[in-house]
C-alpha positions as CSV (number, residue, x, y, z in Angstrom):
1,M,-5.2,-2.8,18.9
2,D,-2.5,-5.8,19.7
3,A,-0.8,-7.8,16.6
4,A,-3.6,-10.4,17.0
5,S,-6.6,-8.2,16.7
6,S,-4.8,-6.4,13.7
7,R,-4.0,-9.6,11.7
8,E,-8.1,-10.2,12.2
9,A,-9.1,-7.6,10.8
10,R,-6.7,-7.2,7.5
11,I,-8.8,-10.9,7.7
12,S,-11.9,-9.6,7.8
13,S,-10.9,-7.1,4.8
14,L,-10.0,-9.8,2.6
15,P,-12.7,-11.5,0.0
16,E,-15.2,-14.5,2.0
17,H,-14.2,-17.0,0.0
18,V,-10.3,-16.7,1.0
19,Q,-11.2,-15.8,5.0
20,E,-11.2,-19.5,5.6
21,K,-8.8,-21.1,4.2
22,L,-6.2,-18.2,5.6
23,R,-7.1,-18.4,9.0
24,N,-7.0,-21.7,8.6
25,R,-3.8,-21.5,7.2
26,L,-2.3,-19.0,10.0
27,A,-3.9,-22.0,12.5
28,G,-1.2,-24.3,11.4
29,R,1.7,-21.1,11.6
30,G,1.6,-21.3,15.5
31,T,4.8,-19.6,17.2
32,G,5.8,-23.4,17.5
33,R,9.0,-24.2,15.8
34,S,9.3,-26.1,12.6
35,R,11.6,-26.5,9.6
36,N,10.6,-23.5,7.8
37,A,10.3,-21.5,10.8
38,I,11.8,-17.4,10.6
39,G,15.1,-18.1,12.5
40,R,17.5,-15.7,13.7
41,A,20.1,-15.1,11.0
42,D,23.7,-15.0,11.4
43,R,24.6,-11.1,12.0
44,D,28.4,-11.5,11.8
45,G,28.1,-9.2,8.2
46,T,25.8,-8.6,5.7
47,L,21.9,-10.1,4.6
48,P,20.1,-10.2,2.3
49,L,17.2,-8.8,0.9
50,S,14.1,-9.9,0.6
51,F,12.8,-10.0,-2.7
52,A,10.7,-6.8,-2.8
53,Q,13.7,-5.0,-1.3
54,Q,15.7,-5.8,-3.9
55,R,12.8,-4.1,-6.0
56,L,13.0,-0.7,-4.8
57,W,16.9,-1.5,-4.2
58,F,17.6,-1.4,-8.2
59,M,14.2,1.3,-8.9
60,A,16.5,3.5,-6.7
61,E,19.7,2.6,-8.7
62,Y,17.8,3.5,-12.1
63,E,16.4,6.6,-10.7
64,Q,19.0,8.1,-8.7
65,G,18.1,10.6,-6.5
66,S,14.2,9.9,-6.8
67,A,11.8,10.7,-3.9
68,G,9.1,8.2,-5.5
69,N,9.3,5.7,-2.7
70,N,9.1,8.4,-0.4
71,S,6.5,7.2,2.8
72,G,5.6,8.5,5.9
73,L,2.4,9.4,7.8
74,S,1.6,12.5,9.7
75,L,-0.5,13.3,13.1
76,R,-1.5,16.8,13.9
77,L,-1.5,17.1,17.6
78,T,-3.2,19.1,20.3
79,G,-2.1,19.6,24.5
80,A,0.5,19.7,26.3
81,L,2.6,17.8,24.7
82,D,5.6,16.4,25.8
83,V,8.6,17.0,23.3
84,A,11.2,14.9,25.2
85,A,8.8,11.9,26.1
86,F,7.9,11.7,22.0
87,R,11.5,12.2,21.7
88,A,11.9,9.0,23.8
89,A,9.7,6.7,22.1
90,L,10.5,7.5,19.2
91,D,14.0,6.3,19.5
92,A,13.1,3.3,21.5
93,V,10.8,2.5,18.6
94,A,13.8,2.6,16.2
95,A,15.8,0.9,18.8
96,R,13.0,-2.0,18.8
97,H,12.8,-2.9,15.4
98,E,16.4,-3.1,12.8
99,A,14.3,-2.2,9.9
100,L,14.4,1.4,10.6
101,R,17.9,1.7,12.0
102,T,19.5,-0.4,8.0
103,T,21.6,0.7,5.2
104,F,21.5,-1.2,1.9
105,T,25.4,-1.6,-0.4
106,S,26.0,-3.8,-2.5
107,V,28.8,-6.2,-1.9
108,E,30.3,-8.0,-5.2
109,G,27.4,-6.9,-7.7
110,V,25.0,-8.3,-5.0
111,A,22.3,-5.9,-2.7
112,R,23.1,-6.5,0.7
113,Q,21.6,-5.0,4.1
114,V,23.4,-3.5,7.4
115,V,21.8,-2.8,10.3
116,H,23.1,-0.2,12.5
117,P,22.9,-0.4,16.0
118,A,20.5,2.1,17.8
119,V,21.0,6.0,17.3
120,P,18.9,8.6,18.1
121,V,16.2,9.5,14.8
122,P,16.9,12.4,13.0
123,F,14.5,14.4,15.2
124,R,13.9,18.4,14.1
125,Y,11.8,21.1,15.5
126,V,10.1,23.9,14.4
127,D,8.1,26.3,16.4
128,L,6.8,28.1,13.0
129,V,4.3,30.1,15.9
130,A,7.2,32.1,16.5
131,E,8.5,32.1,13.2
132,H,5.8,33.3,11.2
133,G,3.0,34.2,13.6
134,E,0.2,31.6,14.4
135,E,-1.9,32.8,11.2
136,A,0.9,31.5,8.7
137,A,1.9,28.7,10.5
138,E,-0.4,25.9,9.0
139,A,0.2,26.9,5.5
140,A,4.2,27.3,6.7
141,C,3.3,23.4,7.6
142,D,2.3,22.1,4.4
143,L,5.4,23.4,2.3
144,L,7.3,22.5,5.5
145,F,6.3,18.7,4.8
146,A,5.8,18.9,1.5
147,E,9.4,19.6,0.7
148,A,10.7,16.6,3.4
149,M,8.9,14.2,2.0
150,A,10.2,15.6,-1.7
151,E,13.8,14.5,-0.2
152,P,15.7,11.5,-1.1
153,Y,16.8,9.5,1.0
154,D,20.5,8.0,0.3
155,L,20.0,3.5,0.7
156,E,23.5,3.1,1.6
157,R,23.6,5.9,3.4
158,G,20.8,6.6,5.8
159,P,19.1,6.8,8.0
160,L,16.1,5.3,6.0
161,V,14.0,7.5,8.7
162,R,12.9,10.9,9.7
163,A,11.4,12.9,11.7
164,L,10.0,16.4,11.7
165,L,7.6,18.5,14.4
166,V,5.9,21.2,14.0
167,R,4.4,23.5,16.3
168,T,1.6,25.2,14.3
169,G,-0.9,26.9,16.9
170,S,-0.1,27.8,20.2
171,G,-3.8,27.4,22.0
172,D,-4.5,28.8,25.0
173,G,-0.8,30.3,26.6
174,A,-1.6,27.7,29.9
175,E,0.0,24.9,28.2
176,G,3.9,26.9,27.9
177,P,6.3,26.4,25.0
178,A,4.9,22.7,23.9
179,G,1.1,23.7,24.5
180,G,-1.5,24.1,21.6
181,T,-0.8,21.8,18.3
182,H,2.2,20.3,16.8
183,R,2.0,18.6,13.4
184,F,4.1,15.8,12.8
185,L,6.0,14.2,10.2
186,L,7.5,10.6,9.6
187,G,8.9,9.8,7.0
188,M,10.6,6.4,5.7
189,H,11.7,4.8,2.3
190,H,9.3,2.1,1.6
191,I,11.8,-0.1,1.6
192,V,12.2,-0.7,5.4
193,T,8.0,0.4,5.4
194,D,4.5,-0.3,4.7
195,G,1.0,0.2,6.3
196,A,1.0,-1.9,8.9
197,S,4.4,-0.6,9.7
198,M,2.9,2.2,10.0
199,E,0.4,1.3,12.2
200,I,2.7,-0.3,14.7
201,V,4.7,2.7,14.9
202,V,2.0,4.8,15.9
203,R,1.0,2.3,18.7
204,E,4.5,1.3,20.1
205,L,5.2,5.4,19.8
206,S,2.1,6.1,22.2
207,A,2.6,3.7,25.0
208,G,6.1,4.7,24.7
209,Y,5.0,8.1,25.1
210,S,2.6,7.0,28.0
211,A,5.5,5.0,29.1
212,G,7.9,8.3,29.6
213,L,5.2,10.2,30.9
214,H,5.1,7.6,33.9
215,P,8.6,6.2,34.8
216,E,7.0,3.7,37.2
217,R,5.5,2.0,34.3
218,A,9.2,0.9,33.3
219,A,8.3,-2.7,33.5
220,D,5.3,-2.6,31.2
221,A,8.4,-2.3,28.2
222,P,7.4,-4.8,25.5
223,E,8.9,-8.0,25.2
224,P,12.0,-8.1,22.1
225,L,10.8,-9.5,19.1
226,A,11.5,-12.5,18.6
227,V,13.0,-12.6,14.9
228,Q,13.4,-9.0,12.4
229,Y,12.6,-8.0,9.5
230,A,16.5,-9.5,8.1
231,D,15.9,-13.0,9.5
232,F,12.8,-12.8,6.5
233,A,14.0,-11.6,4.2
234,A,17.6,-14.5,4.8
235,W,13.8,-17.0,5.8
236,Q,12.3,-16.2,2.1
237,R,15.8,-16.5,0.2
238,A,16.5,-19.7,1.6
239,R,13.2,-21.2,0.8
240,Y,13.3,-20.8,-3.0
241,S,16.8,-21.0,-3.5
242,A,15.0,-24.7,-2.3
243,D,12.5,-24.6,-4.7
244,A,9.6,-25.0,-1.6
245,L,6.9,-23.3,-3.7
246,D,6.9,-24.8,-7.2
247,R,3.4,-26.0,-6.9
248,H,2.7,-22.0,-7.0
249,A,5.1,-21.1,-9.5
250,A,3.8,-23.7,-12.2
251,Y,0.2,-21.9,-11.5
252,W,1.4,-18.3,-11.6
253,K,3.6,-19.9,-15.1
254,E,0.9,-21.4,-16.5
255,Q,-1.6,-18.1,-15.4
256,L,-0.1,-15.4,-16.6
257,A,2.1,-17.1,-20.1
258,G,1.3,-14.7,-22.8
259,I,0.2,-12.1,-20.9
260,Q,-0.3,-9.4,-22.6
261,P,0.1,-4.9,-21.3
262,L,-2.6,-3.2,-21.5
263,E,-3.0,-0.4,-24.4
264,L,-5.3,2.5,-22.4
265,P,-5.2,4.9,-25.7
266,T,-3.7,7.9,-24.5
267,D,-3.6,12.0,-24.4
268,R,-0.1,11.5,-25.1
269,P,2.5,8.7,-26.5
270,R,4.2,6.6,-24.2
271,T,7.8,7.7,-24.2
272,S,10.5,4.9,-24.3
273,S,12.0,4.8,-20.9
274,R,10.1,5.9,-18.0
275,G,11.5,7.5,-14.2
276,E,10.7,4.2,-12.3
277,G,9.9,5.0,-9.1
278,G,9.5,9.0,-9.2
279,G,10.5,10.6,-12.1
280,A,9.2,13.0,-14.8
281,D,6.9,10.3,-16.4
282,D,5.4,9.1,-13.2
283,A,4.8,12.4,-12.1
284,G,0.6,11.9,-11.0
285,A,-2.8,13.1,-10.3
286,V,-5.8,11.9,-8.7
287,H,-9.2,12.2,-10.4
288,T,-11.9,11.3,-7.3
289,F,-15.6,10.2,-6.9
290,T,-18.7,8.8,-5.4
291,L,-20.2,5.9,-6.1
292,P,-23.9,6.9,-4.5
293,E,-25.4,4.4,-1.6
294,E,-28.4,2.8,-3.7
295,V,-25.7,1.8,-6.6
296,A,-22.8,0.6,-4.4
297,D,-25.8,-1.8,-2.3
298,G,-26.6,-3.0,-5.5
299,L,-23.4,-4.4,-5.8
300,R,-23.5,-5.4,-3.0
301,A,-26.3,-7.3,-2.8
302,L,-25.6,-8.6,-6.0
303,G,-22.4,-10.3,-4.7
304,R,-23.7,-11.7,-1.9
305,E,-25.6,-14.0,-4.8
306,R,-22.7,-14.4,-6.3
307,G,-20.7,-15.6,-3.5
308,A,-18.4,-13.2,-3.9
309,S,-17.2,-10.0,-1.7
310,L,-17.3,-6.7,-3.0
311,F,-13.7,-6.3,-3.8
312,V,-14.5,-9.1,-6.5
313,T,-17.4,-7.2,-7.7
314,L,-15.5,-4.1,-8.2
315,T,-12.5,-6.2,-9.8
316,A,-14.5,-7.3,-12.0
317,L,-16.5,-4.0,-12.9
318,T,-12.8,-2.5,-13.3
319,Q,-11.2,-5.1,-15.6
320,L,-15.2,-4.7,-17.8
321,L,-14.1,-0.7,-18.1
322,L,-10.5,-1.7,-19.4
323,A,-11.6,-3.9,-21.5
324,R,-14.1,-1.3,-23.2
325,R,-11.8,1.5,-23.1
326,S,-8.7,-0.2,-24.3
327,G,-10.7,-2.8,-26.6
328,Q,-8.6,-6.1,-25.0
329,D,-10.2,-9.2,-24.1
330,D,-7.6,-10.4,-21.8
331,I,-7.0,-7.8,-18.5
332,A,-4.9,-8.4,-16.2
333,V,-4.6,-5.6,-12.9
334,G,-2.9,-5.9,-9.9
335,T,-4.2,-5.8,-6.1
336,A,-2.1,-5.3,-2.9
337,V,-2.0,-7.7,0.1
338,P,-0.1,-7.6,3.1
339,G,2.7,-10.1,2.7
340,R,1.7,-11.0,6.5
341,E,0.2,-14.8,6.8
342,R,2.9,-16.0,9.3
343,A,2.2,-15.4,12.7
344,E,6.9,-14.4,13.2
345,V,6.3,-11.6,11.3
346,E,2.7,-9.9,12.3
347,P,4.9,-7.5,14.6
348,L,7.6,-6.5,13.0
349,V,8.2,-3.3,11.0
350,G,9.3,-4.2,7.1
351,F,8.5,-3.9,3.8
352,F,6.1,-7.2,3.3
353,I,3.8,-6.0,1.1
354,N,3.2,-8.7,-2.2
355,V,0.9,-7.5,-5.9
356,L,-1.3,-10.3,-7.2
357,V,-1.9,-10.1,-10.6
358,L,-5.6,-10.3,-11.2
359,R,-5.8,-12.0,-15.2
360,S,-9.2,-12.8,-17.1
361,R,-9.9,-12.8,-20.5
362,L,-13.8,-11.4,-20.9
363,D,-16.6,-12.8,-23.7
364,P,-18.8,-10.0,-24.8
365,G,-21.3,-12.4,-24.8
366,L,-21.1,-13.5,-21.2
367,P,-23.6,-12.7,-18.8
368,F,-22.3,-10.1,-16.1
369,S,-23.0,-12.2,-13.4
370,A,-21.0,-15.5,-15.2
371,Y,-18.4,-13.2,-15.3
372,L,-18.6,-12.5,-12.1
373,D,-18.8,-16.0,-11.8
374,Q,-15.5,-16.4,-13.5
375,V,-13.1,-13.6,-11.5
376,R,-13.8,-14.9,-7.6
377,E,-12.8,-18.0,-9.0
378,T,-9.4,-16.0,-10.5
379,V,-8.9,-14.4,-7.4
380,L,-9.4,-17.1,-5.2
381,A,-6.2,-19.2,-7.0
382,A,-4.7,-15.9,-6.4
383,F,-5.1,-15.4,-3.4
384,E,-4.5,-19.5,-2.4
385,H,-0.9,-19.4,-4.8
386,Q,0.0,-15.7,-2.9
387,D,3.5,-16.6,-1.3
388,V,5.6,-16.7,-4.6
389,P,5.8,-12.9,-4.7
390,F,5.8,-10.5,-7.6
391,E,9.3,-10.4,-8.0
392,R,9.9,-13.9,-8.6
393,L,6.3,-13.2,-10.9
394,V,8.4,-11.5,-12.8
395,E,11.4,-14.2,-13.4
396,L,9.2,-17.0,-13.9
397,V,6.6,-15.7,-17.0
398,A,10.3,-13.2,-18.1
399,P,7.4,-11.4,-20.2
400,E,9.1,-8.8,-22.8
401,R,10.7,-6.1,-21.1
402,D,9.4,-2.8,-22.4
403,T,10.9,0.4,-20.4
404,S,7.6,2.6,-21.1
405,R,5.7,0.0,-19.2
406,T,6.0,-1.6,-15.7
407,P,6.2,-5.2,-16.1
408,L,3.5,-7.4,-15.2
409,I,0.9,-5.1,-14.7
410,Q,-0.2,-1.6,-15.4
411,S,-2.9,-1.0,-13.4
412,M,-4.4,-1.4,-10.0
413,V,-7.3,-2.4,-7.6
414,V,-7.1,-2.0,-4.0
415,L,-10.2,-1.6,-1.2
416,Q,-9.7,-0.2,1.9
417,N,-13.0,-1.1,3.8
418,T,-10.8,-1.8,7.4
419,P,-10.6,1.6,9.1
420,A,-7.0,2.7,10.2
421,E,-6.8,1.8,14.2
422,P,-7.8,4.2,16.4
423,C,-4.9,6.9,17.3
424,A,-4.3,7.9,21.1
425,F,-1.6,9.6,22.5
426,E,-1.9,10.1,26.1
427,G,-3.7,14.2,27.0
428,L,-3.3,15.2,23.8
429,R,-6.3,15.0,20.6
430,V,-5.3,13.3,17.8
431,E,-6.0,13.6,14.3
432,R,-4.1,11.7,11.4
433,G,-3.4,13.7,8.2
434,Q,-2.9,13.5,4.8
435,L,0.6,13.1,2.6
436,A,-0.8,14.5,-0.8
437,R,0.4,11.7,-3.4
438,T,2.9,13.3,-6.3
439,D,3.4,10.5,-8.3
440,S,1.6,7.5,-9.7
441,P,3.6,4.5,-9.8
442,Y,1.0,2.5,-12.4
443,E,-1.1,4.3,-15.7
444,V,-4.2,3.8,-14.0
445,S,-5.0,2.7,-9.9
446,W,-8.6,2.5,-8.7
447,E,-8.7,2.8,-5.1
448,F,-11.9,1.9,-3.5
449,E,-13.2,3.0,-0.3
450,E,-16.4,2.1,2.2
451,G,-17.8,4.9,4.2
452,A,-19.1,5.2,8.0
453,A,-21.5,3.2,6.9
454,A,-19.8,0.0,5.8
455,G,-19.8,-1.9,9.0
456,T,-23.6,-1.6,8.8
457,G,-23.8,-3.4,5.2
458,G,-24.1,-0.1,3.0
459,G,-23.3,3.2,2.3
460,P,-21.6,5.2,-0.8
461,L,-18.3,3.5,-2.0
462,H,-15.5,7.0,-2.6
463,C,-14.0,6.2,-5.3
464,A,-10.2,7.5,-6.2
465,I,-8.6,7.3,-10.1
466,E,-4.4,7.9,-9.8
467,Y,-3.4,8.1,-13.0
468,R,0.0,9.6,-14.4
469,T,-0.4,12.7,-15.9
470,A,2.2,12.4,-18.6
471,L,-0.2,9.8,-20.4
472,F,-3.8,11.5,-18.9
473,D,-5.7,14.1,-19.3
474,A,-7.2,15.3,-16.1
475,A,-11.2,15.3,-18.5
476,T,-9.6,12.2,-20.0
477,V,-10.1,10.3,-16.5
478,E,-13.1,12.3,-15.6
479,R,-14.3,10.6,-18.2
480,M,-13.6,7.2,-16.8
481,G,-15.0,7.8,-13.6
482,R,-18.3,8.5,-15.4
483,H,-18.0,5.5,-17.6
484,F,-17.4,3.4,-14.6
485,T,-20.6,4.5,-12.8
486,A,-22.4,3.8,-15.5
487,L,-21.8,0.0,-15.8
488,A,-21.9,-0.5,-12.0
489,R,-25.6,1.0,-12.2
490,A,-26.3,-1.4,-15.6
491,V,-24.7,-4.3,-13.6
492,A,-26.6,-4.0,-10.8
493,A,-30.0,-3.0,-12.3
494,D,-29.8,-6.6,-14.1
495,P,-26.8,-9.0,-13.3
496,G,-28.1,-10.6,-16.2
497,V,-27.2,-7.6,-18.9
498,R,-24.4,-9.5,-21.2
499,L,-20.9,-7.7,-20.6
500,D,-20.6,-6.1,-25.0
501,E,-24.0,-4.5,-23.9
502,A,-23.9,-2.9,-20.1
503,A,-23.3,0.9,-20.7
504,P,-21.9,1.1,-24.1
505,V,-19.3,4.3,-25.1
506,A,-21.1,7.1,-26.9
507,R,-20.0,6.3,-30.1
508,A,-18.2,9.1,-30.4
509,E,-15.7,9.0,-27.9
510,L,-15.9,5.1,-28.7
511,A,-14.5,6.5,-32.0
512,G,-11.7,8.6,-30.2
513,L,-10.4,6.4,-27.9
514,L,-10.0,3.8,-30.9
515,A,-8.7,6.1,-33.6
C-alpha cells in the first residue's frame, strides 16, 4: 500500500462527516511550495523537539529508567530467511529515516534532538532451536521478547531502535541454518515512532528485503525523502511561535474552560504521585469482551439514522457509562488521531500522533438520540480544530496539576476499523505477533475493534478495557464491561430512551460506587 492509499484508509476510518472536510484540506495541501510548506531545517547544530516529543522527553526525565514508552512490532517469518538480506534491509530503513538515528539532549535547559549519521541498527540473532531444542524455543522466545520490551532506552546516548531475530523452529531442515521459523522483534522508543510509522517500516523492510534478494533491482530504490521528522518539528515550533493557530486555540480555551477530572470510584485510593510513563502506579491489565452482532448492528443502524459514525456512537455510550459510574454530568475523554494531515509527512517515520479532548455535558432527561447529536457535533468540532497539539492544550487551559492524574483526560476511546496493511516478505509466510502491554497510561481506556464482517457493514465488536491495576480490581472492570453491554442494548433497542433510564446500575452496585 502506497502513502496515498494508506492516508485514504486512515481517512475512511474517521467519522463520515469529518472525511469530506479532511479530504478537502488535503487537496489544498499538495506538494507545491507555499508559505506554510515544511522545508528543510538547518542541520548545523541541534534541532527543536516537536510538542509531542517534548512531552515524552519530560516523562523520561521524570521517571528515569522507565520502559513505559517502549513500543515495538513483532513478526513471525516462516521459510528460508536470508538473514544478511533482512539485516541489510533494516539498516537501509534506518538510513532513510532520520528519526531512527536520533538522540535527545538538553542545551541550556532546553530539550533538543540530534540526528546522527547512518550506522547499522543494533541487531541480535539468537538460535533457540540450537540452544534449547524446538519444544522449548517458543516459550524461551516469549521471555526474550518480554525482557527486550522491558529494557529502558537512554534518550541521550541512544540508539532508540534495536532488533532481535530469534530462530524458534527448524522446519524440515531443507532450508539450512536460516530455515524454519523466526520471530522478529523491532523495538523503539515512542519518541521516534507511532503506529503509522511501524507500517512504513514494515513496508520498506519488505521492499528492501526483496531488493536484497535481487541485486539487479538496485535501480528501483525509493527516492530520497524531501523532508524528515526533525524538519516537521522545526516547522511546528515556528508555526506556533507565529501564533498561526489563534482561531483553533480560542476554540479549545472556550471548550475546555472549567474542565474537571474524571472521578471514577476506585478500589484503592490514588497516590499523590503517579509514575507517569511506566512507574509502578501505571501497571495495567486488560479486560476483553465482545458486543454481540445484533447489538453492534443496532448501534450502526442508530448512527446511520442520526448521521453519526460508529466511533461517535461508541464515544457517546462510553461517556454515558462514565457519567453513571462517577455521578458526574460533565465528562471528557480523549481519542488519538494520526496527526498526518499534511502530505509532506505521509511517508515519514516519527511520533506524529495527537490526542483530542472530547467533552460532553449530559442532561439526564435528554433522549439518547438527542445526546448522540450533541456528541456528533462535539467530535466534528474537535477534528476541525485538531491542529493544536495536546501539549499546547494543557498549556492553554492550564488546569490545576494533580500529580496523581494525567492532565485534562483520564480515559481514552479508540475505534480500530482499518485493518493492518498486508505484510508480505518474498519467499516467506508472515504473521503479525502481539506484544503484551504491562502498563496503562490512563486510568481506564476503551478500545473497540470491528470484526471480519465490518467491511460488509456488520459483525460483532471486540472490546478491550485497559485499566490501572493500582486503582481497579479485575472484577470492577468486568462489571464495567457488563454495564457497557447493557447500555448498548438499551439504546440500540430504543434510541429515544432517557439517559437516566437506560440500563440503570443495580441499586446494590450503585450504593457501592457512590459510597
